[in-house]
C-alpha beads as a LAMMPS data file, in Angstrom:
LAMMPS data file: protein, C-alpha beads

184 atoms
183 bonds

1 atom types
1 bond types

-500.0 500.0 xlo xhi
-500.0 500.0 ylo yhi
-500.0 500.0 zlo zhi

Masses

1 110.0

Atoms # bond

1 1 1 100.943 -267.677 -37.442
2 1 1 102.430 -270.523 -35.325
3 1 1 104.403 -273.132 -36.976
4 1 1 102.866 -275.931 -35.046
5 1 1 99.854 -276.402 -32.880
6 1 1 100.146 -275.439 -29.295
7 1 1 102.028 -277.750 -26.915
8 1 1 100.534 -276.813 -23.577
9 1 1 102.155 -277.943 -20.327
10 1 1 100.284 -277.505 -17.024
11 1 1 102.633 -276.528 -14.121
12 1 1 100.050 -276.739 -11.232
13 1 1 100.902 -279.500 -8.842
14 1 1 104.185 -280.212 -10.624
15 1 1 106.728 -277.535 -9.782
16 1 1 105.387 -275.490 -6.874
17 1 1 108.679 -274.699 -4.988
18 1 1 112.033 -273.377 -6.196
19 1 1 114.279 -276.154 -7.213
20 1 1 111.438 -278.570 -8.185
21 1 1 111.931 -280.173 -11.605
22 1 1 109.381 -281.694 -13.896
23 1 1 110.481 -283.939 -16.865
24 1 1 108.053 -283.876 -19.850
25 1 1 108.409 -285.843 -23.247
26 1 1 106.106 -286.029 -26.164
27 1 1 105.638 -285.737 -29.854
28 1 1 104.307 -282.873 -31.917
29 1 1 102.213 -284.472 -34.722
30 1 1 103.023 -282.078 -37.663
31 1 1 103.261 -283.357 -41.220
32 1 1 105.655 -280.631 -42.376
33 1 1 107.243 -277.313 -41.735
34 1 1 108.783 -274.409 -43.877
35 1 1 111.989 -272.517 -43.600
36 1 1 111.915 -269.594 -45.902
37 1 1 110.807 -270.890 -49.273
38 1 1 111.957 -274.579 -48.439
39 1 1 109.298 -277.039 -47.516
40 1 1 110.230 -280.096 -45.329
41 1 1 108.067 -283.231 -44.723
42 1 1 108.442 -284.708 -41.368
43 1 1 108.813 -288.421 -41.155
44 1 1 107.200 -289.129 -37.713
45 1 1 106.532 -285.647 -36.280
46 1 1 108.930 -284.079 -33.794
47 1 1 109.784 -285.778 -30.504
48 1 1 110.812 -283.539 -27.556
49 1 1 112.243 -284.336 -24.136
50 1 1 112.534 -281.383 -21.805
51 1 1 112.914 -280.566 -18.075
52 1 1 111.106 -277.832 -16.478
53 1 1 112.821 -276.344 -13.392
54 1 1 111.345 -273.831 -10.942
55 1 1 113.972 -271.040 -10.463
56 1 1 112.129 -268.869 -7.908
57 1 1 111.058 -266.181 -10.300
58 1 1 110.241 -268.408 -13.253
59 1 1 110.594 -271.648 -15.085
60 1 1 113.643 -272.698 -17.053
61 1 1 112.882 -275.172 -19.786
62 1 1 115.869 -277.159 -21.216
63 1 1 115.933 -280.217 -23.433
64 1 1 116.163 -281.682 -26.881
65 1 1 113.887 -282.094 -30.007
66 1 1 114.523 -284.732 -32.581
67 1 1 112.955 -285.113 -36.064
68 1 1 113.595 -286.713 -39.432
69 1 1 112.697 -284.549 -42.327
70 1 1 112.741 -284.837 -46.152
71 1 1 113.209 -281.888 -48.463
72 1 1 114.553 -281.136 -52.007
73 1 1 118.288 -281.277 -52.539
74 1 1 119.463 -277.725 -53.334
75 1 1 121.704 -278.985 -56.198
76 1 1 119.788 -281.772 -57.939
77 1 1 116.269 -281.404 -56.579
78 1 1 116.029 -285.108 -55.594
79 1 1 114.665 -285.934 -52.046
80 1 1 117.149 -285.390 -49.352
81 1 1 116.791 -286.686 -45.794
82 1 1 118.078 -284.677 -42.857
83 1 1 118.226 -285.644 -39.077
84 1 1 117.356 -282.888 -36.644
85 1 1 118.571 -282.860 -33.129
86 1 1 118.068 -279.257 -31.654
87 1 1 118.366 -277.841 -28.179
88 1 1 115.666 -276.020 -26.294
89 1 1 116.424 -273.413 -23.656
90 1 1 113.671 -271.112 -22.861
91 1 1 112.841 -268.943 -19.709
92 1 1 109.262 -268.263 -18.579
93 1 1 108.779 -265.703 -15.872
94 1 1 105.895 -265.824 -13.408
95 1 1 105.382 -262.118 -13.532
96 1 1 106.130 -259.336 -16.063
97 1 1 109.500 -257.907 -15.089
98 1 1 109.932 -254.229 -14.073
99 1 1 112.779 -253.831 -16.450
100 1 1 112.157 -256.036 -19.614
101 1 1 115.492 -254.836 -21.146
102 1 1 117.377 -256.617 -18.382
103 1 1 116.510 -259.898 -20.096
104 1 1 118.732 -259.645 -23.197
105 1 1 117.815 -263.089 -24.457
106 1 1 114.093 -262.469 -24.101
107 1 1 111.520 -264.164 -21.937
108 1 1 108.015 -265.449 -21.904
109 1 1 105.396 -265.050 -19.068
110 1 1 103.614 -268.050 -17.520
111 1 1 99.847 -267.675 -18.018
112 1 1 97.633 -267.007 -14.927
113 1 1 96.364 -270.602 -15.302
114 1 1 100.053 -271.642 -14.794
115 1 1 100.220 -273.136 -18.387
116 1 1 103.105 -272.734 -20.755
117 1 1 103.209 -273.333 -24.537
118 1 1 106.330 -275.114 -25.808
119 1 1 105.360 -274.780 -29.499
120 1 1 107.624 -271.677 -30.003
121 1 1 110.666 -273.081 -28.439
122 1 1 110.269 -276.482 -30.326
123 1 1 109.823 -274.616 -33.652
124 1 1 112.832 -272.469 -32.945
125 1 1 114.985 -275.525 -32.211
126 1 1 113.839 -277.295 -35.312
127 1 1 114.468 -274.295 -37.543
128 1 1 117.821 -273.640 -36.049
129 1 1 119.001 -277.145 -36.708
130 1 1 117.743 -277.304 -40.208
131 1 1 120.714 -276.868 -42.538
132 1 1 120.865 -273.821 -44.799
133 1 1 122.068 -275.952 -47.649
134 1 1 120.263 -279.265 -48.090
135 1 1 122.007 -281.915 -49.981
136 1 1 120.966 -285.417 -50.954
137 1 1 124.578 -286.564 -50.292
138 1 1 127.858 -284.831 -49.613
139 1 1 129.216 -285.230 -53.198
140 1 1 126.095 -284.245 -55.034
141 1 1 127.071 -283.062 -58.561
142 1 1 123.792 -281.201 -59.256
143 1 1 122.121 -280.542 -62.463
144 1 1 123.845 -279.678 -65.899
145 1 1 123.286 -275.979 -66.489
146 1 1 122.886 -276.637 -70.180
147 1 1 120.515 -279.521 -70.508
148 1 1 119.269 -280.065 -66.941
149 1 1 120.397 -283.667 -66.641
150 1 1 121.094 -285.084 -63.137
151 1 1 124.921 -285.332 -63.142
152 1 1 124.608 -287.878 -60.249
153 1 1 123.273 -290.437 -62.770
154 1 1 126.246 -289.904 -65.142
155 1 1 127.848 -287.204 -67.395
156 1 1 125.557 -285.712 -70.089
157 1 1 128.429 -284.573 -72.454
158 1 1 127.403 -280.897 -72.405
159 1 1 130.648 -279.846 -70.573
160 1 1 132.854 -281.365 -73.253
161 1 1 130.826 -279.834 -76.145
162 1 1 130.850 -276.474 -74.506
163 1 1 134.537 -276.555 -73.825
164 1 1 135.280 -277.380 -77.511
165 1 1 132.850 -274.870 -78.737
166 1 1 134.511 -272.252 -76.586
167 1 1 138.003 -273.323 -77.714
168 1 1 137.074 -272.824 -81.362
169 1 1 135.266 -269.643 -80.845
170 1 1 136.683 -266.179 -81.746
171 1 1 135.423 -264.894 -78.251
172 1 1 138.181 -267.047 -76.659
173 1 1 141.049 -264.753 -75.513
174 1 1 143.512 -267.314 -76.969
175 1 1 141.809 -267.581 -80.363
176 1 1 144.641 -265.849 -82.131
177 1 1 146.926 -268.645 -81.121
178 1 1 145.059 -271.293 -83.176
179 1 1 146.625 -269.936 -86.329
180 1 1 150.045 -269.780 -84.968
181 1 1 152.616 -271.796 -86.909
182 1 1 155.510 -273.056 -84.938
183 1 1 157.076 -275.315 -87.612
184 1 1 159.216 -273.495 -90.230

Bonds

1 1 1 2
2 1 2 3
3 1 3 4
4 1 4 5
5 1 5 6
6 1 6 7
7 1 7 8
8 1 8 9
9 1 9 10
10 1 10 11
11 1 11 12
12 1 12 13
13 1 13 14
14 1 14 15
15 1 15 16
16 1 16 17
17 1 17 18
18 1 18 19
19 1 19 20
20 1 20 21
21 1 21 22
22 1 22 23
23 1 23 24
24 1 24 25
25 1 25 26
26 1 26 27
27 1 27 28
28 1 28 29
29 1 29 30
30 1 30 31
31 1 31 32
32 1 32 33
33 1 33 34
34 1 34 35
35 1 35 36
36 1 36 37
37 1 37 38
38 1 38 39
39 1 39 40
40 1 40 41
41 1 41 42
42 1 42 43
43 1 43 44
44 1 44 45
45 1 45 46
46 1 46 47
47 1 47 48
48 1 48 49
49 1 49 50
50 1 50 51
51 1 51 52
52 1 52 53
53 1 53 54
54 1 54 55
55 1 55 56
56 1 56 57
57 1 57 58
58 1 58 59
59 1 59 60
60 1 60 61
61 1 61 62
62 1 62 63
63 1 63 64
64 1 64 65
65 1 65 66
66 1 66 67
67 1 67 68
68 1 68 69
69 1 69 70
70 1 70 71
71 1 71 72
72 1 72 73
73 1 73 74
74 1 74 75
75 1 75 76
76 1 76 77
77 1 77 78
78 1 78 79
79 1 79 80
80 1 80 81
81 1 81 82
82 1 82 83
83 1 83 84
84 1 84 85
85 1 85 86
86 1 86 87
87 1 87 88
88 1 88 89
89 1 89 90
90 1 90 91
91 1 91 92
92 1 92 93
93 1 93 94
94 1 94 95
95 1 95 96
96 1 96 97
97 1 97 98
98 1 98 99
99 1 99 100
100 1 100 101
101 1 101 102
102 1 102 103
103 1 103 104
104 1 104 105
105 1 105 106
106 1 106 107
107 1 107 108
108 1 108 109
109 1 109 110
110 1 110 111
111 1 111 112
112 1 112 113
113 1 113 114
114 1 114 115
115 1 115 116
116 1 116 117
117 1 117 118
118 1 118 119
119 1 119 120
120 1 120 121
121 1 121 122
122 1 122 123
123 1 123 124
124 1 124 125
125 1 125 126
126 1 126 127
127 1 127 128
128 1 128 129
129 1 129 130
130 1 130 131
131 1 131 132
132 1 132 133
133 1 133 134
134 1 134 135
135 1 135 136
136 1 136 137
137 1 137 138
138 1 138 139
139 1 139 140
140 1 140 141
141 1 141 142
142 1 142 143
143 1 143 144
144 1 144 145
145 1 145 146
146 1 146 147
147 1 147 148
148 1 148 149
149 1 149 150
150 1 150 151
151 1 151 152
152 1 152 153
153 1 153 154
154 1 154 155
155 1 155 156
156 1 156 157
157 1 157 158
158 1 158 159
159 1 159 160
160 1 160 161
161 1 161 162
162 1 162 163
163 1 163 164
164 1 164 165
165 1 165 166
166 1 166 167
167 1 167 168
168 1 168 169
169 1 169 170
170 1 170 171
171 1 171 172
172 1 172 173
173 1 173 174
174 1 174 175
175 1 175 176
176 1 176 177
177 1 177 178
178 1 178 179
179 1 179 180
180 1 180 181
181 1 181 182
182 1 182 183
183 1 183 184
């Protein structure tokens, strides 16, 4: 299943000879995307700005994608905004190669209608630039593991109570010291 709708670019009449270039810019109107189990809402879709270059045996696509996305902070679950600025670099061959293993980075083949679909490279660039850990701010304190309060809004007091409870507990490795009398 494709992450985004097809982004079809017709090559006919644009890059017919080796060395020809064709700049293409546009926007993918997608409301959201997922990376693993994380869902991100896109603010204004994904904009792309690429250059298609005829290389003799294929088409090299290079350029940038940009987007603003909102997802849940991994620590406090509040909304977190991220800016995405990924690079596209994809190679489309005009014909299936005799030795596909010679292309270690992979390749795509231009359709007989001389149309290429940029949705895959755009999706790859967006996913690769999405951070693995999403934070609402760099110093996010997260949620209290005891009561679930958002620690960015202030302390809940659970940490102090837990520390005091542990200090008075017999499970504490230093519990025997609480009965130690130093005064004679």
